[in-house]
Phi, psi and omega in degrees: 000318180293323177297317180296318177301315180298317179296314181294322179297327178281320184281319183230062187300329185264000177287146181293126177261323182220134173235126183292171187303321182267002176078008183276334183237126179235140177236131180272169184298320180297316180294318179296316179297317179295314181299314181294328176292322177293321176299314180299316179298319180295315180297321177295321178298326179282352176103013178297130180254159176303144176070008173279156177264142178235125177278134177242121178234081180224157171293150177298122186192181175298322179298317179301313181295319179296322178292316176306310181296320178298318177297315180296325178295337176276355183080019182250179178236156180244154176240111180286133178238149173210161180299330183285350183276347180084170184290332185300324184293000000 
């Protein structure tokens, strides 16, 4: 999936990758790929290692998707969290 994102970002950089629910915010493939790469670099700077779990507690959005991709670019996995899941999670 990450390889495909990189390929599409190079081939079709200006095509819409994400459109928010109300259609007001659009992110193209180049921006999404760049943003997720910056997230990955930041997580690595913080010491994230391959195969570690990262909890994500964000509203579903372009930011959420970029963080998911950034975690995967580090070779790690994410655990989505939300207020509706309760304290146990």
